[in-house]
C-alpha positions in Angstrom: 50.7 -28.3 -24.9 47.7 -30.4 -23.9 46.6 -27.8 -21.4 46.9 -25.0 -23.9 44.7 -26.9 -26.4 42.1 -27.5 -23.7 42.1 -23.8 -22.8 41.7 -22.9 -26.5 38.8 -25.3 -26.9 37.0 -23.8 -23.8 34.2 -21.5 -25.0 34.7 -17.9 -24.1 32.2 -16.3 -21.7 31.6 -12.7 -22.7 30.5 -11.8 -19.1 33.7 -13.3 -17.7 35.8 -11.4 -20.2 34.2 -8.1 -19.3 34.8 -8.8 -15.6 38.4 -9.5 -16.2 38.7 -6.3 -18.2 37.2 -4.3 -15.4 39.5 -5.9 -12.9 42.5 -4.9 -14.9 41.3 -1.3 -15.2 40.2 -1.2 -11.5 36.6 -0.4 -12.5 33.2 -1.7 -11.4 30.2 -1.1 -13.7 27.0 -2.8 -14.4 27.5 -5.5 -17.0 24.5 -5.6 -19.4 23.8 -9.0 -21.0 21.0 -10.8 -22.8 22.5 -14.3 -22.3 19.8 -15.6 -19.9 20.8 -19.2 -20.6 24.4 -18.8 -19.4 25.3 -20.2 -15.9 26.7 -18.1 -13.1 30.3 -18.7 -12.1 32.2 -18.0 -8.9 33.9 -15.0 -10.6 30.5 -13.3 -10.8 30.0 -13.1 -7.0 29.7 -9.5 -5.8 29.0 -8.2 -9.3 25.8 -6.6 -10.6 24.5 -7.8 -14.0 21.9 -5.9 -16.0 19.8 -8.8 -17.4 17.4 -8.2 -20.2 13.8 -9.0 -19.1 12.0 -8.6 -22.4 11.5 -4.8 -22.1 14.6 -3.4 -20.4 17.5 -4.3 -18.2 17.1 -5.2 -14.5 20.0 -5.1 -12.1 20.7 -8.3 -10.3 23.3 -8.6 -7.4 25.1 -12.0 -7.7 25.5 -13.9 -4.4 26.9 -17.2 -3.3 23.6 -19.0 -3.5 23.3 -18.2 -7.2 26.4 -20.0 -8.3 25.7 -22.8 -10.8 22.2 -21.5 -11.7 21.2 -19.9 -15.0 20.9 -16.1 -15.2 17.3 -16.4 -16.5 16.2 -18.3 -13.4 17.6 -15.6 -11.1 16.3 -12.5 -13.0 12.5 -12.3 -13.4 11.3 -12.0 -17.0 8.6 -9.5 -17.9 6.2 -11.6 -20.0 3.5 -10.0 -22.2 -0.1 -10.3 -21.1 -1.1 -11.3 -24.7 0.7 -11.6 -28.0 -0.1 -12.2 -31.6 2.5 -13.6 -34.0 2.9 -13.5 -37.8 0.3 -10.8 -38.4 0.0 -10.0 -42.1 0.9 -6.4 -41.8 4.2 -4.5 -41.7 5.6 -3.5 -38.4 5.8 0.2 -39.6 2.0 0.4 -40.0 1.4 -1.4 -36.7 3.6 1.0 -34.8 1.6 4.0 -36.0 -1.6 2.7 -34.5 0.2 1.5 -31.3 1.4 5.0 -30.7 -2.2 6.2 -30.5 -3.2 4.0 -27.5 0.0 3.4 -25.6 -0.2 4.4 -21.9 -4.0 4.9 -22.0 -6.7 3.1 -19.9 -8.1 -0.1 -21.5 -11.7 1.3 -22.2 -10.4 4.4 -23.8 -7.9 2.5 -25.9 -10.6 0.1 -27.2 -12.9 3.1 -28.1 -10.1 4.7 -30.1 -9.2 1.4 -31.9 -12.9 0.7 -32.8 -13.1 4.0 -34.6 -9.7 3.9 -36.3 -10.1 3.0 -40.0 -7.0 0.8 -40.3 -6.4 -2.9 -40.5 -3.7 -2.6 -37.8 -6.4 -1.3 -35.4 -8.5 -4.4 -35.9 -5.5 -6.7 -35.1 -4.5 -4.6 -32.1 -8.1 -4.5 -30.7 -8.4 -8.3 -30.8 -5.1 -8.7 -29.0 -6.1 -6.2 -26.4 -9.4 -8.0 -25.7 -7.4 -11.2 -25.2 -5.0 -9.5 -22.9 -7.9 -8.2 -20.7 -9.3 -11.7 -20.4 -5.9 -13.1 -19.5 -5.2 -10.4 -16.9 -8.6 -10.9 -15.2 -8.3 -14.7 -15.2 -4.9 -14.5 -13.5 -5.6 -11.7 -11.0 -9.3 -12.5 -10.3 -12.4 -10.4 -10.8 -13.2 -10.2 -7.1 -11.0 -7.1 -6.5 -10.1 -6.2 -10.1 -12.2 -4.7 -12.9 -11.5 -3.6 -16.5 -11.6 0.0 -15.3 -8.5 -0.6 -13.2 -6.4 -1.9 -16.1 -3.8 0.3 -18.0 -2.2 -0.3 -21.3 1.4 0.1 -20.2 3.4 -0.9 -23.2 3.0 -2.3 -26.8 6.0 -4.0 -28.5 6.0 -4.5 -32.2 8.8 -6.6 -33.7 9.5 -7.5 -37.3 8.7 -11.1 -38.4 10.2 -13.1 -41.3 9.4 -11.6 -44.7 7.7 -13.8 -47.3 9.4 -13.3 -50.7 7.5 -13.9 -53.9 7.9 -13.0 -57.6 5.7 -11.8 -60.4 6.5 -12.6 -64.0 6.5 -9.6 -66.3 7.0 -9.1 -70.1 10.3 -9.8 -71.9 11.4 -12.4 -69.4 11.6 -10.0 -66.5 10.6 -10.8 -62.9 9.3 -8.4 -60.2 10.1 -9.3 -56.6 7.3 -9.0 -54.0 8.1 -8.8 -50.3 5.2 -9.6 -48.0 6.2 -8.3 -44.5 4.8 -9.7 -41.2 5.1 -8.6 -37.6 4.8 -9.8 -34.0 2.7 -8.0 -31.5 3.0 -8.0 -27.7 0.6 -6.2 -25.3 1.5 -5.5 -21.7 -1.2 -4.5 -19.1 -0.7 -3.2 -15.6 -3.1 -2.2 -12.8 -3.7 1.5 -12.2 -3.1 1.7 -8.4 -4.8 5.0 -8.0 -8.1 3.8 -9.5 -7.9 0.5 -7.5 -7.3 2.4 -4.2 -10.2 4.8 -5.0 -12.5 1.8 -5.8 -11.5 0.1 -2.5 -12.3 3.3 -0.5 -15.7 3.6 -2.1 -16.5 -0.1 -1.4 -15.5 0.4 2.3 -17.8 3.5 2.6 -20.7 1.6 1.0 -20.1 -1.4 3.3 -20.3 0.9 6.4 -23.6 2.4 5.3 -25.2 -0.9 4.5 -24.4 -2.3 8.0 -27.3 -1.7 10.5 -27.2 -2.3 14.3 -29.3 -5.1 15.7 -31.5 -2.7 17.7 -32.7 -1.0 14.6 -33.7 -4.3 13.0 -35.6 -5.3 16.1 -37.4 -2.0 16.2 -38.4 -2.3 12.6 -39.9 -5.8 13.1 -41.7 -4.7 16.2 -43.2 -1.7 14.3 -44.4 -3.9 11.5 -46.4 -6.4 13.7 -49.0 -4.0 15.1 -49.7 -2.9 11.6 -51.0 -6.4 10.8 -53.3 -6.2 13.9 -54.8 -2.9 12.7 -55.6 -4.4 9.4 -57.3 -7.3 11.1 -59.5 -4.9 13.1 -60.4 -3.0 10.0 -61.5 -6.2 8.3 -63.7 -7.2 11.3 -65.2 -3.7 11.4 -66.0 -3.9 7.7 -67.7 -7.3 8.2 -69.9 -6.0 11.0 -71.0 -2.9 9.0 -71.9 -5.2 6.1 -74.0 -7.4 8.4 -75.9 -4.3 9.9 -76.5 -3.0 6.4 -77.8 -6.4 5.3 -80.2 -6.6 8.3 -81.6 -3.1 7.7 -82.2 -3.8 4.1 -84.0 -7.1 5.1 -86.2 -5.2 7.6 -87.2 -2.6 5.1 -88.1 -5.3 2.6 -90.3 -7.1 5.1 -92.0 -3.8 6.2 -92.8 -2.9 2.7 -94.2 -6.4 2.0 -96.6 -6.2 5.1 -97.8 -2.7 4.2 -98.6 -3.9 0.7 -100.7 -6.8 2.0 -102.6 -4.5 4.4 -103.4 -2.1 1.5 -104.8 -4.9 -0.6 -107.1 -6.2 2.2 -108.5 -2.7 2.7 -109.3 -2.3 -1.0 -111.2 -5.7 -1.0 -113.3 -4.5 1.8 
């Protein structure tokens, strides 16, 4: 009796019950689960579990090393790049705007949101700017730019509703429901654009590189140019001196001729 009571008190594992049902029916299918906190048992070995990662289900093959660990530690979780919680707007209105920019490049999505006359577009644009900053800070700006980012997915979930009342005439009350939503933005890298940018950078790097012989020739060609300029300056100085001597000789000749003319007049 004591053993039966202990077995009754043991919590039932839904994954284990599904495995037992498949064993009885001689079937083997992927068992989908969202219980990321539950631990892996010995009965799970050799089975494939479809674990929810935040967006969809990822298949995980259970092995001997995974026994005793939690399912969430084994299956990677797809975390959002940026998220905004408890936005004062219904999820229905936010999903309308999210459908406009889902799957587009980041720059194009921001341009559309900036010119969309809705409050949801303002909230989504702020969250998208935050997601871009987060992605660049994690990946690094050395090999990644905003042009390479792609708005892969936008998840809008409903948040708790705030309930209020408004008093009306004759003792009546009108109920007001203020709805909120949670927003999550997922960014990915566009591999095509990144590969094209890398190819362009390689081509530019090859063109910018010059052999050592060319640099030496350029420097050798520049040095005689300086000597020519020095010769020109010396030639200019000599011409200036000659001109100055000639002008001085003309002045002295004119002065002597003036004196001779004066003496002849006196005589």
